[in-house]
N, C-alpha and C positions, 0 to 999 in steps of 0.2 A: 726708810732706805735700807736695802739689804746689803749683805757683805760685799757682793760683786760691785754694786753701785758705789760703795765706800772706797773700794780699791781703785775703781775707775777714776773717781774724783781725786784721789791721792796722786795718781799718775798724771792727771791733767794739771796738777800744781807745778809740774816741770814745764818751763816755758816752751821747750821744743816739742812738747806733746799737747799743749794747751788748745790747739785748733782741732784736735780729734774729738769726735762726738762720743757721748756716753754710750750710746747703743753700739757703736763700732767697737769701742774698747771692751765692752761687756762680751761681745761675740768673740773677741780675741782671748779674753780671760777664759771663757768657756772652752774654747778650742785647746788652750794649753793645759787646762785642768783635766781634760780627757787623757792627756799624756802623763799626768801625775796623780794617781789615785789617792795617794796618801794626803797630799795637800788638798785635793778635792773634798775629801772627807772632813778635813779640818775646817775648810771654808763653810761647808754646809752645817756643821754641828757646833763649832765653838763660837763663843762671843768674839766679836771683831777685835776688841782691845787685847784680849788674851792671845789671839792668833797673830796680831800685828807685832807683838813683842817676841815672837818665836823665831828661831833660826830658819824654820821651814818657810815662813812668810818672807823673810829677807832674801832667801835664795830664789823663791818663786818670783818676787818682784823684780829681782835682778834679771832673771831670764826673760820676763815680759818686756822690760825696758830694752834689753838687747834685741829682742825680736822687733820691737817698734823702731829701734834705731836702724836695723838692717833693712826693714821694709818701708820705712817712711822718712825719718829725719835725715838720713844720709843723703837724700835727694833735695832737701830744702836749703834755702839760704837763711842766714841769721837775721837779716833785716827784712822781716816779712812785709813791712810797709812799703818796700821798694816797688813791688809789683803794682800796688795801688797808685803810686806816684807816676810810674811809667804809663799805666793805663790811662790815667787822667790826661797825660800829654798826647797819647794816641787819639783820644776823643777830640782834642783841640787842634791837632795838626792838620794843616791844609796843603802842605808840601809833600809830594809823593816820595821823594828821596828821604826826607826826614821821617816820614811815616814808616817806611820800610826799615830804616835804622832803628826806630823805636821798637819795632817788632823783634829785631835781632837783640836789642837790649833786654826785652822781656824774656826771650828764650834763654838768656844768660842766667836767669833767676832760678833755674832748675838744673840739677847736675847732668841729667841725661840730655836735655835739649841744649845745654851749654856746650857739650862736646860736639854736637852736630850743627850748631847754630849757623855756621857758614857753609854747610854741606847740603842743605835741604834741596836746593835746585838739582844737584847731582843725584841725590837719593831718589827724589820723585821722578826724575827723568828715567832712571834705571828701572824703577818699579813699574811705571806706566808704559814703558816700552814693551813690557811683558803682558801687563794686565789690560792695556787699553784704557781709555778715559772712562772712569766709573761715574755712575749717577748717584751712588750711595756708598759712603765710607763709614765703617765702624772702627773706633779706636778704643781698645781695651787697656786700661791703665794709662790713660792719656797724659797725665801730668798737665803741662801747659802747652802741649803739642799743637793745640788749635792756632796758636800764634805763628805757626809755620805755614799756614794755608795760603797766604799771599804769594808764597814761592812755589806753589804747586804746578803752575804752568797752564792752567785751563780754568774755565768758569762753569757755572750751571751744575752744581752738585750739592748734595746734602751730606753733612758731616754729623754723625752721632757719636758721642764719646762718653766714657764712664771712668770713674776713679773713686777713691775712698776719702778724698780730702774735700769736704763740702765747701770750704772757703774758696778753693780754686775753681770748683764747679760753678759757684755763684758768679765769679768773675768771667768764666768762659761763656756762660749763658748770656750775660750782658753783652759780651764782645760779639758773639754770634748774631745776636739780635740787632745791635747798633752799628757794627763795623762790617760784619760779614757780607751783607748785601752789596756794599760798594765794591767788594772784590769778587762778587759773583757767586757767593755760596751762602747757604743758610744751614741751620742745624740746631741741636739741643744737646744737653748733657744729662746724665743721671748718676745717682750714687750706686756704687756696687761694692760688695764685700766678697772678695774671691775666696775667703776662708769659711763661708757658710755653705750649707748643703745645696741650696737652690740656686747657687751662682750660675751654673751651666744651663739650668732650665731657663733662667731669665735671659741669658745671652742667646740661646738657641731660638728665641722668639723674634729676634731682630734680623731681618733679611738685609744683606748688603752685597755689593759687588766685590768689595775688597775689605778685609779686616786687618788692622794694624795690631801687632802684639810686640811692641818694642821693649826689649830688655825686661820681659815679664816672666819668663819661664822659671827663673830662680825663685821668684815669689810663689808661683803656682806650685812648685815642688818643694817649697821651704819645709825643712824638717823631715822630708821623706827620703828614703833610700832609692826610690825609683822615680821615673818621669811619667808615671801613670796619669797625673792630673794634666800635664801638658798634652799627652795623647788624647785624653778625654776631651780636652778643649778643641783640638783639631777635628776630632770626630763630630762634635756637637755644634760648632759654630756654623751658622747658616750663611756661608759665604763661599763663593767659588775659589777666591784667592785669599790666602792668609800670609801676611808678611811678618816673619818672625826675625827679630834681631838679637844679637849677643854682643857683649863687649869683647874687644880684641886685646885688652890689657888686663893684667892680674890686679888683685887688690893692692899690691905694692906698686902699681903703675908701670909695671914692666910689660913690654910688648910680648904677646904670646907667640911662641915659635910656630905653633899650629893652631890658628884661631878657629878653623872649621870644627863644628860639633859632629863628630862621627855618630854619636848616639842618636842625634836628631835625624841624620841622613838615613841611618838604619831604620829608624821609626817610620820615616816617610816611605822608604822602600817596602817595608812590611805592610804598610797601609795602602800601598800601590798609588801613592800621591807623587806626581811629578814635582820638580822644583828647579828653580834657577838660583844662582848665587852671585853675590858681589860684595866687595868690601870698600869701606872708607877708612880713614886713618885709625879711628878708635872703635869701629863697630863693623860687624859683618851681618849680612842680610840673606835670608832664605825667602824666596817668593814661591810659596807652596800653591800648586794647582791641584785641588781636590778632584778635578774631573779629567785631568790628563794622566793617564796611567803610565807609571814608570816602567 
């Protein structure tokens, strides 16, 4: 076991990071080591026990855990078994109203879907009034958004989604296979790591009518001073429409005075992409049309 594997295993000892895969953690470690040449040299050259006791290691580990908190654990609930219990009830439910309520309960298990759990019908109505009814939907950084699909308002479509949490993806695949057909949709999920070099290449190979990118630009541009990765995503995603959302509240939960993202609008204008805009209580949405010139 090399030093990176040992560090990854140590991180996974923390309960809130225990569901993250070793390969994913190692890719995050490599990404952050590129930003810290001194620590990178220590990891490559020194014995793990010596490095582990150094102040450089403690500072590095702290920065990694902050990164994982900001990009992963902040979105999760403490009781991770709750999703399994709700899903078990979804599989058993025969009553339509109870079944839909169980979907709302499931959406409550992730911070992003929790904020919009009672707004999905409005969100989807606004999106597809612009996009039309799609045959194929791609959802990047999906979380547990698949459980919102019964509120989409139409049938006969394919939903392909990706995320970095393999436990959630396993649950979603089972749901799309066993429950999706009764609501008129099918689909699949796959693992994605937005911090590796071939991320955009992998995404660009998937053709869709609409791509969801809900509250993901902060992750795409994490640690960067520019929004180049968000722009690269818009350029490379193989979809006519890209629905990009942003929170309308600050980290301290205060309502933003001006929730619109001017930098994003300037980017779309420069790329000559048209866009429509709407808001709900905690989130704003841009429906970007890559083929409608602004």
